[in-house]
N, C-alpha and C positions, 0 to 999 in steps of 0.2 A: 336234683337234676344233674349236678356235676358227677356225683357218685354213679348214677345210672349210665351216664355218657362214658365215663372211664371204664366201668366194668364191661360194657358192651364192646368197647375197643379192645380191651385186654383179651376177652374171650374170642374175639374175631381174629386178632393178630397172632396169638400164641396158642400152642398146643398145651392146654391146661391139664396137669396131672394131679393136683390136689388143691384143696381150698380149706383154710382154717379160719375160725372167727373166735375172738376172745372179747367178752363184754363185761364191763364193770357193773356189778349188780345195783349200785346206788345211783351213779351219775350218768348212766347210759352211754358212756364213752366206749368205743369199740376199736379193736384192731383186727383187720382182716388181711390175710395173706394168701395170695395165689402163687403156686409153684408151677412152672411150665417149662416148655422146651421151645427151641427155635422153630418157627413155622415150617421150615424145610424138613423137620422131623415128623410132621403130621403123617400118620399112617394112611396109605392109600389102599382101598378095598379092591380085591380081585372079584369080579362078578362073572359067574359061569351059569348060563341058562337062567338069567334073571335072579340068581340066588347068590348071596355073599359066600365066597369060597375061602377067603383068607386075606392076607395082606401082602402087598408087593414088598420084595426085599429092598432094603435101603441101600442106596449108593454108598460105596466104601468111603468116598471123599466126604460124604455128609455125616458119617458116623462120629467123626471127631467133634461135631457140634454137641454131642451128648455131654461133653465135659463142661458145658456152659449152662447149668441150671438157672433159669430165670426166675427171679423173685419180684413180686409186686406186693407192696404193703400199703394199705390205706389206714389212716387213723381218722376217725370221724365221730361225730356226736349225733346220736339219734334223737330226733325231736319226739314229742309225746305221741304222735300218731304212728311212729315207727316206719312210716312210708318215706319220710323225708330225712335224708342223712346229709349233714354238713361236713364235707371233707376238709380237714384241717392240715393234713400232711399226706404226702404220697411219695413213695420210693420205688424206683424200678432199677434193679441191679442184678449183676451176676458176678461170680468169682471163679477163678481157675488157678490152680497151682501147677506150674510148669517150668521147665528150664528155659530161660530166655536169653542166655549168654550170647548166642549168635544172632539174635533178632533185635537187640536193643535199638539200633539206629532205625530200622524199619518201624518198630513200635513207636518210637518217638515221633517219627514223621506222620504216622497214622493218627496219633493222638493230637498233634498240632493241627492237622487238617480238619479234625472233628471237634476242636475245642469248644465250639459254640453250642454243641449239643451233648457232649460226653465228658465225663470226668473219669480218669483212670489213676488209681493209686497202686503203687508197687510196694509190696511188703517182702523183705528178704528174711529168710530163715537163718537163725543163728548157727545151727548145727550143720546146715548144708546150704551155703550161700548161692550155689548155682541154681537152686530151685527158688522161685519167687511166686508169691500169690499176687495175682492181678485182680483188683476190685474195680469193676466197671459200673459206673452209675450214669443214668440218664439225667440231664439237667432239668427234666420235667419236674422233679421234686422241688427245685429252686423256684420255679414259677409259683408254687403254692406258698412260698415264704414271702413273695413280693406282691401277690394278688389274693383277693378274696373273691373267687369266681362266682359264688352264689349271689353275692351282692351285685357284682358287675353284670350278671345276667338279668337280675331283677330291675336294675336301673337303666339297662339298655346300653351300657358302655361297651359291651361285647355281645354278639349274637351267638345263638347255639351253633349254627354252621361254622362261624369263625373259630369258636372254641373247639369244636370237633376237629377242624383242620389243624389247629395248633397242636392239640394232643396227638393226633394221628402222625403229623410230621415228626414230632419228637420220638414217638415210638418207632417209626420207620427208620429214623437215623440210628437208633439203638440197635435194631435188628441188622441193619446193613453193617454197622461197625463190628458187631460180633462175627458176622461172616467174613469180613475183611481181616479181622484179627486171627480168626481160625485159619485162613489161607496163609497168613504169614507164619503162624506157628507150625503148620504142616510142612513148610519148606525146611527140610533137615540139612540142607547144604550150607556150611559156614561161608560167609562172604569172604572174598579175597581182599587182602590188604593192599 
């Protein structure tokens, strides 16, 4: 139930570009990975005379979102009927390597404002310290460490609409954070001291 709910939300919220699945032959433990793009990058069809003609050109301000490939990883155990999948772990994250020298204060303020739903790690390169990798994680994965949602659904501790809303809110925070971060990184003017 949780697997189906999450995959529906992921497919609805992101522009999915690839999907991979790895399954252990003996114990039916699987890892499934979706790679996608920010929803603002979803191609829009041009229709001429009720026929698809091509795709609309993407706004230049949105093209920078291409630098944020979104990864969704599920780790689950398939029950014997293979229809039921018990999600044990879930990660939603993206990574970008960029110069952030002029944006540190704005980035810190953005991260503090979103600390309840986002984790950001900064990794500096040894050879070129002006370039840093930012690893952006949704806190949705932490919820799976604290809760066993399949059991909570079965016992009535949480309803399906409540769980859908919880997951949807976390995914929307992640999407909004990426767009806000992109806006900060696009601003090339160094702040005045």
